[in-house]
N, CA, C and O atoms as a Tripos MOL2 file, in Angstrom:
@<TRIPOS>MOLECULE
protein
  256   255    64     0     0
PROTEIN
NO_CHARGES

@<TRIPOS>ATOM
      1 N          -4.5040  -15.8520   -1.7980 N.3       1 UNK1
      2 CA         -3.2470  -15.1230   -1.7380 C.3       1 UNK1
      3 C          -3.4200  -13.6860   -2.2150 C.2       1 UNK1
      4 O          -2.7140  -12.7990   -1.7350 O.2       1 UNK1
      5 N          -4.3220  -13.4340   -3.1300 N.am      2 UNK2
      6 CA         -4.4510  -12.0980   -3.6940 C.3       2 UNK2
      7 C          -5.6620  -11.3410   -3.1710 C.2       2 UNK2
      8 O          -5.5590  -10.1620   -2.8310 O.2       2 UNK2
      9 N          -6.7950  -12.0020   -3.1060 N.am      3 UNK3
     10 CA         -8.0640  -11.3100   -2.8950 C.3       3 UNK3
     11 C          -8.2230  -10.7040   -1.5080 C.2       3 UNK3
     12 O          -8.7340   -9.5900   -1.3930 O.2       3 UNK3
     13 N          -7.8080  -11.3880   -0.4580 N.am      4 UNK4
     14 CA         -8.0790  -10.8640    0.8790 C.3       4 UNK4
     15 C          -7.3510   -9.5540    1.1490 C.2       4 UNK4
     16 O          -7.9460   -8.6220    1.6890 O.2       4 UNK4
     17 N          -6.0810   -9.4650    0.7850 N.am      5 UNK5
     18 CA         -5.3440   -8.2190    0.9730 C.3       5 UNK5
     19 C          -5.8660   -7.0970    0.0960 C.2       5 UNK5
     20 O          -5.9730   -5.9520    0.5350 O.2       5 UNK5
     21 N          -6.1880   -7.4270   -1.1340 N.am      6 UNK6
     22 CA         -6.7210   -6.4280   -2.0600 C.3       6 UNK6
     23 C          -8.0640   -5.9130   -1.5800 C.2       6 UNK6
     24 O          -8.3370   -4.7160   -1.6740 O.2       6 UNK6
     25 N          -8.9090   -6.8000   -1.0650 N.am      7 UNK7
     26 CA        -10.2140   -6.3820   -0.5410 C.3       7 UNK7
     27 C         -10.0500   -5.4990    0.6920 C.2       7 UNK7
     28 O         -10.7630   -4.5080    0.8480 O.2       7 UNK7
     29 N          -9.1210   -5.8550    1.5590 N.am      8 UNK8
     30 CA         -8.8690   -5.0440    2.7430 C.3       8 UNK8
     31 C          -8.3730   -3.6550    2.3910 C.2       8 UNK8
     32 O          -8.7960   -2.6670    2.9910 O.2       8 UNK8
     33 N          -7.4870   -3.5800    1.4280 N.am      9 UNK9
     34 CA         -6.9650   -2.2880    0.9890 C.3       9 UNK9
     35 C          -8.0680   -1.4450    0.3620 C.2       9 UNK9
     36 O          -8.1290   -0.2360    0.5880 O.2       9 UNK9
     37 N          -8.9390   -2.0740   -0.4260 N.am     10 UNK10
     38 CA        -10.0590   -1.3540   -1.0330 C.3      10 UNK10
     39 C         -10.9840   -0.8060    0.0530 C.2      10 UNK10
     40 O         -11.5140    0.2970   -0.0840 O.2      10 UNK10
     41 N         -11.1770   -1.5540    1.1070 N.am     11 UNK11
     42 CA        -12.0370   -1.0890    2.2080 C.3      11 UNK11
     43 C         -11.4040    0.0940    2.9440 C.2      11 UNK11
     44 O         -12.0980    1.0410    3.3150 O.2      11 UNK11
     45 N         -10.1030    0.0380    3.1510 N.am     12 UNK12
     46 CA         -9.4000    1.1690    3.7680 C.3      12 UNK12
     47 C          -9.5930    2.4250    2.9260 C.2      12 UNK12
     48 O          -9.9080    3.4910    3.4550 O.2      12 UNK12
     49 N          -9.4050    2.2950    1.6190 N.am     13 UNK13
     50 CA         -9.5560    3.4370    0.7130 C.3      13 UNK13
     51 C         -10.9820    3.9650    0.7460 C.2      13 UNK13
     52 O         -11.1970    5.1760    0.7810 O.2      13 UNK13
     53 N         -11.9570    3.0640    0.7340 N.am     14 UNK14
     54 CA        -13.3690    3.4550    0.7500 C.3      14 UNK14
     55 C         -13.7130    4.2510    2.0100 C.2      14 UNK14
     56 O         -14.5750    5.1290    1.9740 O.2      14 UNK14
     57 N         -13.0550    3.9510    3.0990 N.am     15 UNK15
     58 CA        -13.3140    4.6460    4.3670 C.3      15 UNK15
     59 C         -12.4380    5.8760    4.5580 C.2      15 UNK15
     60 O         -12.4080    6.4560    5.6430 O.2      15 UNK15
     61 N         -11.7250    6.2770    3.5090 N.am     16 UNK16
     62 CA        -10.9510    7.5100    3.5640 C.3      16 UNK16
     63 C          -9.5030    7.3470    3.9770 C.2      16 UNK16
     64 O          -8.8080    8.3420    4.1860 O.2      16 UNK16
     65 N          -9.0370    6.1310    4.0980 N.am     17 UNK17
     66 CA         -7.6570    5.8940    4.4920 C.3      17 UNK17
     67 C          -6.6870    6.1010    3.3400 C.2      17 UNK17
     68 O          -7.0770    6.1740    2.1750 O.2      17 UNK17
     69 N          -5.4240    6.1920    3.6980 N.am     18 UNK18
     70 CA         -4.3460    6.3350    2.7180 C.3      18 UNK18
     71 C          -3.8310    4.9330    2.3970 C.2      18 UNK18
     72 O          -3.5430    4.1450    3.2980 O.2      18 UNK18
     73 N          -3.7210    4.6370    1.1150 N.am     19 UNK19
     74 CA         -3.2780    3.3140    0.7080 C.3      19 UNK19
     75 C          -1.8620    3.3520    0.1630 C.2      19 UNK19
     76 O          -1.4960    4.2270   -0.6210 O.2      19 UNK19
     77 N          -1.0790    2.3790    0.6010 N.am     20 UNK20
     78 CA          0.3250    2.2710    0.2080 C.3      20 UNK20
     79 C           0.5810    0.8300   -0.2180 C.2      20 UNK20
     80 O           0.2470   -0.1060    0.5080 O.2      20 UNK20
     81 N           1.1660    0.6600   -1.3840 N.am     21 UNK21
     82 CA          1.4560   -0.6670   -1.9180 C.3      21 UNK21
     83 C           2.9040   -0.7050   -2.3860 C.2      21 UNK21
     84 O           3.4120    0.2580   -2.9590 O.2      21 UNK21
     85 N           3.5540   -1.8270   -2.1330 N.am     22 UNK22
     86 CA          4.9070   -2.0190   -2.6390 C.3      22 UNK22
     87 C           4.8700   -2.1250   -4.1600 C.2      22 UNK22
     88 O           3.9560   -2.7270   -4.7230 O.2      22 UNK22
     89 N           5.8450   -1.5500   -4.8080 N.am     23 UNK23
     90 CA          5.9510   -1.6280   -6.2660 C.3      23 UNK23
     91 C           6.0590   -3.0870   -6.6960 C.2      23 UNK23
     92 O           6.9590   -3.7970   -6.2480 O.2      23 UNK23
     93 N           5.1500   -3.5430   -7.5630 N.am     24 UNK24
     94 CA          5.2170   -4.9370   -8.0000 C.3      24 UNK24
     95 C           6.5560   -5.3230   -8.6160 C.2      24 UNK24
     96 O           6.9750   -6.4760   -8.5050 O.2      24 UNK24
     97 N           7.2250   -4.3870   -9.2570 N.am     25 UNK25
     98 CA          8.4950   -4.6860   -9.9260 C.3      25 UNK25
     99 C           9.5760   -5.1530   -8.9650 C.2      25 UNK25
    100 O          10.5350   -5.7970   -9.3910 O.2      25 UNK25
    101 N           9.4460   -4.8420   -7.6720 N.am     26 UNK26
    102 CA         10.4630   -5.2690   -6.7240 C.3      26 UNK26
    103 C           9.9450   -6.2580   -5.6950 C.2      26 UNK26
    104 O          10.6990   -6.6900   -4.8230 O.2      26 UNK26
    105 N           8.6820   -6.6200   -5.7790 N.am     27 UNK27
    106 CA          8.0790   -7.5260   -4.8000 C.3      27 UNK27
    107 C           8.4980   -8.9720   -5.0460 C.2      27 UNK27
    108 O           8.6730   -9.3900   -6.1900 O.2      27 UNK27
    109 N           8.6550   -9.7240   -3.9720 N.am     28 UNK28
    110 CA          8.9820  -11.1420   -4.0960 C.3      28 UNK28
    111 C           7.8520  -11.8920   -4.8020 C.2      28 UNK28
    112 O           8.0970  -12.8160   -5.5780 O.2      28 UNK28
    113 N           6.6110  -11.4830   -4.5230 N.am     29 UNK29
    114 CA          5.4330  -12.0570   -5.1650 C.3      29 UNK29
    115 C           4.6500  -10.9100   -5.8160 C.2      29 UNK29
    116 O           3.7060  -10.4020   -5.2120 O.2      29 UNK29
    117 N           5.0160  -10.4960   -7.0220 N.am     30 UNK30
    118 CA          4.4140   -9.3110   -7.6440 C.3      30 UNK30
    119 C           2.9160   -9.4040   -7.8640 C.2      30 UNK30
    120 O           2.2500   -8.3790   -8.0070 O.2      30 UNK30
    121 N           2.3730  -10.6100   -7.8930 N.am     31 UNK31
    122 CA          0.9350  -10.7480   -8.1050 C.3      31 UNK31
    123 C           0.1440  -10.1440   -6.9390 C.2      31 UNK31
    124 O          -0.9850   -9.6920   -7.1300 O.2      31 UNK31
    125 N           0.7180  -10.1340   -5.7520 N.am     32 UNK32
    126 CA         -0.0040   -9.6040   -4.5860 C.3      32 UNK32
    127 C          -0.1800   -8.0830   -4.6690 C.2      32 UNK32
    128 O          -1.3150   -7.6150   -4.5820 O.2      32 UNK32
    129 N           0.8810   -7.2950   -4.8330 N.am     33 UNK33
    130 CA          0.6450   -5.8600   -4.9650 C.3      33 UNK33
    131 C          -0.1010   -5.5120   -6.2470 C.2      33 UNK33
    132 O          -0.8490   -4.5350   -6.2770 O.2      33 UNK33
    133 N           0.0910   -6.2940   -7.3030 N.am     34 UNK34
    134 CA         -0.6390   -6.0320   -8.5480 C.3      34 UNK34
    135 C          -2.1360   -6.2190   -8.3370 C.2      34 UNK34
    136 O          -2.9330   -5.4610   -8.8890 O.2      34 UNK34
    137 N          -2.5310   -7.2150   -7.5460 N.am     35 UNK35
    138 CA         -3.9470   -7.4300   -7.2480 C.3      35 UNK35
    139 C          -4.5140   -6.2600   -6.4580 C.2      35 UNK35
    140 O          -5.6440   -5.8360   -6.7000 O.2      35 UNK35
    141 N          -3.7400   -5.7370   -5.5210 N.am     36 UNK36
    142 CA         -4.1880   -4.5880   -4.7420 C.3      36 UNK36
    143 C          -4.3660   -3.3610   -5.6280 C.2      36 UNK36
    144 O          -5.3440   -2.6260   -5.4900 O.2      36 UNK36
    145 N          -3.4330   -3.1440   -6.5250 N.am     37 UNK37
    146 CA         -3.4960   -2.0010   -7.4400 C.3      37 UNK37
    147 C          -4.7090   -2.1160   -8.3540 C.2      37 UNK37
    148 O          -5.3490   -1.1110   -8.6660 O.2      37 UNK37
    149 N          -5.0270   -3.3280   -8.7830 N.am     38 UNK38
    150 CA         -6.1770   -3.5420   -9.6620 C.3      38 UNK38
    151 C          -7.5030   -3.4000   -8.9270 C.2      38 UNK38
    152 O          -8.5210   -3.1000   -9.5500 O.2      38 UNK38
    153 N          -7.5090   -3.6110   -7.6090 N.am     39 UNK39
    154 CA         -8.7570   -3.6280   -6.8380 C.3      39 UNK39
    155 C          -9.3070   -2.2440   -6.5420 C.2      39 UNK39
    156 O         -10.5220   -2.0780   -6.4380 O.2      39 UNK39
    157 N          -8.4500   -1.2540   -6.4050 N.am     40 UNK40
    158 CA         -8.9360    0.0790   -6.0310 C.3      40 UNK40
    159 C          -7.8500    1.1050   -6.3150 C.2      40 UNK40
    160 O          -6.6910    0.7530   -6.5330 O.2      40 UNK40
    161 N          -8.2370    2.3880   -6.3110 N.am     41 UNK41
    162 CA         -7.2120    3.4300   -6.4830 C.3      41 UNK41
    163 C          -6.2110    3.3900   -5.3220 C.2      41 UNK41
    164 O          -6.6020    3.2710   -4.1610 O.2      41 UNK41
    165 N          -4.9550    3.4890   -5.6390 N.am     42 UNK42
    166 CA         -3.8890    3.4450   -4.6380 C.3      42 UNK42
    167 C          -3.2380    4.8250   -4.5730 C.2      42 UNK42
    168 O          -2.9450    5.4390   -5.5980 O.2      42 UNK42
    169 N          -3.0220    5.2930   -3.3550 N.am     43 UNK43
    170 CA         -2.4040    6.6110   -3.1800 C.3      43 UNK43
    171 C          -0.9050    6.5910   -3.4810 C.2      43 UNK43
    172 O          -0.3720    7.5270   -4.0770 O.2      43 UNK43
    173 N          -0.2370    5.5270   -3.0680 N.am     44 UNK44
    174 CA          1.2140    5.4630   -3.2190 C.3      44 UNK44
    175 C           1.6350    4.0570   -3.6080 C.2      44 UNK44
    176 O           1.2900    3.0920   -2.9260 O.2      44 UNK44
    177 N           2.3770    3.9360   -4.6970 N.am     45 UNK45
    178 CA          3.0330    2.6890   -5.0840 C.3      45 UNK45
    179 C           4.5210    2.9760   -4.9880 C.2      45 UNK45
    180 O           5.0650    3.7440   -5.7820 O.2      45 UNK45
    181 N           5.1770    2.3580   -4.0130 N.am     46 UNK46
    182 CA          6.5490    2.7270   -3.6730 C.3      46 UNK46
    183 C           7.4480    1.5100   -3.5110 C.2      46 UNK46
    184 O           6.9750    0.3850   -3.3460 O.2      46 UNK46
    185 N           8.7360    1.7540   -3.5600 N.am     47 UNK47
    186 CA          9.7080    0.7080   -3.2280 C.3      47 UNK47
    187 C           9.7210    0.5430   -1.7100 C.2      47 UNK47
    188 O           9.2270    1.3970   -0.9730 O.2      47 UNK47
    189 N          10.2910   -0.5650   -1.2630 N.am     48 UNK48
    190 CA         10.3830   -0.7780    0.1870 C.3      48 UNK48
    191 C          11.1770    0.3370    0.8650 C.2      48 UNK48
    192 O          10.8510    0.7300    1.9860 O.2      48 UNK48
    193 N          12.1970    0.8430    0.2120 N.am     49 UNK49
    194 CA         13.0060    1.9220    0.7920 C.3      49 UNK49
    195 C          12.2170    3.2220    0.9170 C.2      49 UNK49
    196 O          12.5080    4.0380    1.7910 O.2      49 UNK49
    197 N          11.2310    3.4220    0.0590 N.am     50 UNK50
    198 CA         10.4480    4.6630    0.0840 C.3      50 UNK50
    199 C           9.2970    4.6370    1.0850 C.2      50 UNK50
    200 O           8.8000    5.6920    1.4790 O.2      50 UNK50
    201 N           8.8730    3.4610    1.4970 N.am     51 UNK51
    202 CA          7.6970    3.3660    2.3740 C.3      51 UNK51
    203 C           7.9380    3.9370    3.7740 C.2      51 UNK51
    204 O           7.1050    4.7180    4.2340 O.2      51 UNK51
    205 N           9.0210    3.5990    4.4820 N.am     52 UNK52
    206 CA          9.1940    4.1560    5.8320 C.3      52 UNK52
    207 C           9.2020    5.6840    5.8990 C.2      52 UNK52
    208 O           8.5570    6.2420    6.7870 O.2      52 UNK52
    209 N           9.9060    6.3940    4.9950 N.am     53 UNK53
    210 CA          9.8490    7.8590    5.0640 C.3      53 UNK53
    211 C           8.4340    8.4070    4.8440 C.2      53 UNK53
    212 O           8.0460    9.3960    5.4650 O.2      53 UNK53
    213 N           7.6710    7.7660    3.9640 N.am     54 UNK54
    214 CA          6.2970    8.2010    3.7520 C.3      54 UNK54
    215 C           5.4820    8.0100    5.0320 C.2      54 UNK54
    216 O           4.7450    8.9090    5.4370 O.2      54 UNK54
    217 N           5.6090    6.8600    5.6610 N.am     55 UNK55
    218 CA          4.8690    6.6070    6.8970 C.3      55 UNK55
    219 C           5.2530    7.6130    7.9830 C.2      55 UNK55
    220 O           4.4000    8.0630    8.7480 O.2      55 UNK55
    221 N           6.5310    7.9590    8.0470 N.am     56 UNK56
    222 CA          6.9760    8.9570    9.0280 C.3      56 UNK56
    223 C           6.3510   10.3130    8.7570 C.2      56 UNK56
    224 O           6.0020   11.0300    9.6950 O.2      56 UNK56
    225 N           6.2020   10.6830    7.4720 N.am     57 UNK57
    226 CA          5.5570   11.9560    7.1430 C.3      57 UNK57
    227 C           4.0650   11.9150    7.4300 C.2      57 UNK57
    228 O           3.4960   12.9120    7.8760 O.2      57 UNK57
    229 N           3.4260   10.7820    7.1830 N.am     58 UNK58
    230 CA          1.9850   10.6600    7.4090 C.3      58 UNK58
    231 C           1.6270   10.5990    8.8880 C.2      58 UNK58
    232 O           0.5260   10.9870    9.2790 O.2      58 UNK58
    233 N           2.5480   10.1150    9.7060 N.am     59 UNK59
    234 CA          2.2780    9.9280   11.1340 C.3      59 UNK59
    235 C           3.3740   10.5910   11.9660 C.2      59 UNK59
    236 O           4.0740    9.9000   12.7070 O.2      59 UNK59
    237 N           3.5440   11.9100   11.8640 N.am     60 UNK60
    238 CA          4.6750   12.5580   12.5430 C.3      60 UNK60
    239 C           4.6480   12.4190   14.0630 C.2      60 UNK60
    240 O           5.7060   12.4200   14.6920 O.2      60 UNK60
    241 N           3.4830   12.3020   14.6610 N.am     61 UNK61
    242 CA          3.4120   12.1840   16.1100 C.3      61 UNK61
    243 C           3.8520   10.8260   16.6370 C.2      61 UNK61
    244 O           4.0500   10.6580   17.8410 O.2      61 UNK61
    245 N           4.0060    9.8630   15.7470 N.am     62 UNK62
    246 CA          4.3850    8.5120   16.1700 C.3      62 UNK62
    247 C           5.8760    8.2690   16.1090 C.2      62 UNK62
    248 O           6.3630    7.2700   16.6380 O.2      62 UNK62
    249 N           6.6150    9.1720   15.4670 N.am     63 UNK63
    250 CA          8.0510    8.9650   15.3580 C.3      63 UNK63
    251 C           8.7630    9.7700   16.4210 C.2      63 UNK63
    252 O           8.2850   10.8200   16.8490 O.2      63 UNK63
    253 N           9.9010    9.2730   16.8380 N.am     64 UNK64
    254 CA         10.7010    9.9770   17.8490 C.3      64 UNK64
    255 C          12.1180   10.0960   17.4040 C.2      64 UNK64
    256 O          12.9460   10.6580   18.1220 O.2      64 UNK64
@<TRIPOS>BOND
     1     1     2 1
     2     2     3 1
     3     3     4 2
     4     3     5 am
     5     5     6 1
     6     6     7 1
     7     7     8 2
     8     7     9 am
     9     9    10 1
    10    10    11 1
    11    11    12 2
    12    11    13 am
    13    13    14 1
    14    14    15 1
    15    15    16 2
    16    15    17 am
    17    17    18 1
    18    18    19 1
    19    19    20 2
    20    19    21 am
    21    21    22 1
    22    22    23 1
    23    23    24 2
    24    23    25 am
    25    25    26 1
    26    26    27 1
    27    27    28 2
    28    27    29 am
    29    29    30 1
    30    30    31 1
    31    31    32 2
    32    31    33 am
    33    33    34 1
    34    34    35 1
    35    35    36 2
    36    35    37 am
    37    37    38 1
    38    38    39 1
    39    39    40 2
    40    39    41 am
    41    41    42 1
    42    42    43 1
    43    43    44 2
    44    43    45 am
    45    45    46 1
    46    46    47 1
    47    47    48 2
    48    47    49 am
    49    49    50 1
    50    50    51 1
    51    51    52 2
    52    51    53 am
    53    53    54 1
    54    54    55 1
    55    55    56 2
    56    55    57 am
    57    57    58 1
    58    58    59 1
    59    59    60 2
    60    59    61 am
    61    61    62 1
    62    62    63 1
    63    63    64 2
    64    63    65 am
    65    65    66 1
    66    66    67 1
    67    67    68 2
    68    67    69 am
    69    69    70 1
    70    70    71 1
    71    71    72 2
    72    71    73 am
    73    73    74 1
    74    74    75 1
    75    75    76 2
    76    75    77 am
    77    77    78 1
    78    78    79 1
    79    79    80 2
    80    79    81 am
    81    81    82 1
    82    82    83 1
    83    83    84 2
    84    83    85 am
    85    85    86 1
    86    86    87 1
    87    87    88 2
    88    87    89 am
    89    89    90 1
    90    90    91 1
    91    91    92 2
    92    91    93 am
    93    93    94 1
    94    94    95 1
    95    95    96 2
    96    95    97 am
    97    97    98 1
    98    98    99 1
    99    99   100 2
   100    99   101 am
   101   101   102 1
   102   102   103 1
   103   103   104 2
   104   103   105 am
   105   105   106 1
   106   106   107 1
   107   107   108 2
   108   107   109 am
   109   109   110 1
   110   110   111 1
   111   111   112 2
   112   111   113 am
   113   113   114 1
   114   114   115 1
   115   115   116 2
   116   115   117 am
   117   117   118 1
   118   118   119 1
   119   119   120 2
   120   119   121 am
   121   121   122 1
   122   122   123 1
   123   123   124 2
   124   123   125 am
   125   125   126 1
   126   126   127 1
   127   127   128 2
   128   127   129 am
   129   129   130 1
   130   130   131 1
   131   131   132 2
   132   131   133 am
   133   133   134 1
   134   134   135 1
   135   135   136 2
   136   135   137 am
   137   137   138 1
   138   138   139 1
   139   139   140 2
   140   139   141 am
   141   141   142 1
   142   142   143 1
   143   143   144 2
   144   143   145 am
   145   145   146 1
   146   146   147 1
   147   147   148 2
   148   147   149 am
   149   149   150 1
   150   150   151 1
   151   151   152 2
   152   151   153 am
   153   153   154 1
   154   154   155 1
   155   155   156 2
   156   155   157 am
   157   157   158 1
   158   158   159 1
   159   159   160 2
   160   159   161 am
   161   161   162 1
   162   162   163 1
   163   163   164 2
   164   163   165 am
   165   165   166 1
   166   166   167 1
   167   167   168 2
   168   167   169 am
   169   169   170 1
   170   170   171 1
   171   171   172 2
   172   171   173 am
   173   173   174 1
   174   174   175 1
   175   175   176 2
   176   175   177 am
   177   177   178 1
   178   178   179 1
   179   179   180 2
   180   179   181 am
   181   181   182 1
   182   182   183 1
   183   183   184 2
   184   183   185 am
   185   185   186 1
   186   186   187 1
   187   187   188 2
   188   187   189 am
   189   189   190 1
   190   190   191 1
   191   191   192 2
   192   191   193 am
   193   193   194 1
   194   194   195 1
   195   195   196 2
   196   195   197 am
   197   197   198 1
   198   198   199 1
   199   199   200 2
   200   199   201 am
   201   201   202 1
   202   202   203 1
   203   203   204 2
   204   203   205 am
   205   205   206 1
   206   206   207 1
   207   207   208 2
   208   207   209 am
   209   209   210 1
   210   210   211 1
   211   211   212 2
   212   211   213 am
   213   213   214 1
   214   214   215 1
   215   215   216 2
   216   215   217 am
   217   217   218 1
   218   218   219 1
   219   219   220 2
   220   219   221 am
   221   221   222 1
   222   222   223 1
   223   223   224 2
   224   223   225 am
   225   225   226 1
   226   226   227 1
   227   227   228 2
   228   227   229 am
   229   229   230 1
   230   230   231 1
   231   231   232 2
   232   231   233 am
   233   233   234 1
   234   234   235 1
   235   235   236 2
   236   235   237 am
   237   237   238 1
   238   238   239 1
   239   239   240 2
   240   239   241 am
   241   241   242 1
   242   242   243 1
   243   243   244 2
   244   243   245 am
   245   245   246 1
   246   246   247 1
   247   247   248 2
   248   247   249 am
   249   249   250 1
   250   250   251 1
   251   251   252 2
   252   251   253 am
   253   253   254 1
   254   254   255 1
   255   255   256 2
@<TRIPOS>SUBSTRUCTURE
     1 UNK1         2 RESIDUE 1 A UNK
     2 UNK2         6 RESIDUE 1 A UNK
     3 UNK3        10 RESIDUE 1 A UNK
     4 UNK4        14 RESIDUE 1 A UNK
     5 UNK5        18 RESIDUE 1 A UNK
     6 UNK6        22 RESIDUE 1 A UNK
     7 UNK7        26 RESIDUE 1 A UNK
     8 UNK8        30 RESIDUE 1 A UNK
     9 UNK9        34 RESIDUE 1 A UNK
    10 UNK10       38 RESIDUE 1 A UNK
    11 UNK11       42 RESIDUE 1 A UNK
    12 UNK12       46 RESIDUE 1 A UNK
    13 UNK13       50 RESIDUE 1 A UNK
    14 UNK14       54 RESIDUE 1 A UNK
    15 UNK15       58 RESIDUE 1 A UNK
    16 UNK16       62 RESIDUE 1 A UNK
    17 UNK17       66 RESIDUE 1 A UNK
    18 UNK18       70 RESIDUE 1 A UNK
    19 UNK19       74 RESIDUE 1 A UNK
    20 UNK20       78 RESIDUE 1 A UNK
    21 UNK21       82 RESIDUE 1 A UNK
    22 UNK22       86 RESIDUE 1 A UNK
    23 UNK23       90 RESIDUE 1 A UNK
    24 UNK24       94 RESIDUE 1 A UNK
    25 UNK25       98 RESIDUE 1 A UNK
    26 UNK26      102 RESIDUE 1 A UNK
    27 UNK27      106 RESIDUE 1 A UNK
    28 UNK28      110 RESIDUE 1 A UNK
    29 UNK29      114 RESIDUE 1 A UNK
    30 UNK30      118 RESIDUE 1 A UNK
    31 UNK31      122 RESIDUE 1 A UNK
    32 UNK32      126 RESIDUE 1 A UNK
    33 UNK33      130 RESIDUE 1 A UNK
    34 UNK34      134 RESIDUE 1 A UNK
    35 UNK35      138 RESIDUE 1 A UNK
    36 UNK36      142 RESIDUE 1 A UNK
    37 UNK37      146 RESIDUE 1 A UNK
    38 UNK38      150 RESIDUE 1 A UNK
    39 UNK39      154 RESIDUE 1 A UNK
    40 UNK40      158 RESIDUE 1 A UNK
    41 UNK41      162 RESIDUE 1 A UNK
    42 UNK42      166 RESIDUE 1 A UNK
    43 UNK43      170 RESIDUE 1 A UNK
    44 UNK44      174 RESIDUE 1 A UNK
    45 UNK45      178 RESIDUE 1 A UNK
    46 UNK46      182 RESIDUE 1 A UNK
    47 UNK47      186 RESIDUE 1 A UNK
    48 UNK48      190 RESIDUE 1 A UNK
    49 UNK49      194 RESIDUE 1 A UNK
    50 UNK50      198 RESIDUE 1 A UNK
    51 UNK51      202 RESIDUE 1 A UNK
    52 UNK52      206 RESIDUE 1 A UNK
    53 UNK53      210 RESIDUE 1 A UNK
    54 UNK54      214 RESIDUE 1 A UNK
    55 UNK55      218 RESIDUE 1 A UNK
    56 UNK56      222 RESIDUE 1 A UNK
    57 UNK57      226 RESIDUE 1 A UNK
    58 UNK58      230 RESIDUE 1 A UNK
    59 UNK59      234 RESIDUE 1 A UNK
    60 UNK60      238 RESIDUE 1 A UNK
    61 UNK61      242 RESIDUE 1 A UNK
    62 UNK62      246 RESIDUE 1 A UNK
    63 UNK63      250 RESIDUE 1 A UNK
    64 UNK64      254 RESIDUE 1 A UNK
């Protein structure tokens, strides 16, 4: 439940990707985002409401 997502996120970060994790304080299963945060440096730890605007800023050509 924890390791596969955390490992995938660490690999994204290692390859230069931007990492985004839901804030554990509001997650239904806080152990999952907490595991990701512990596995590697995270660029953004945000609430669910904050994630879509960030994605829109990171990928402006994909929004219409």
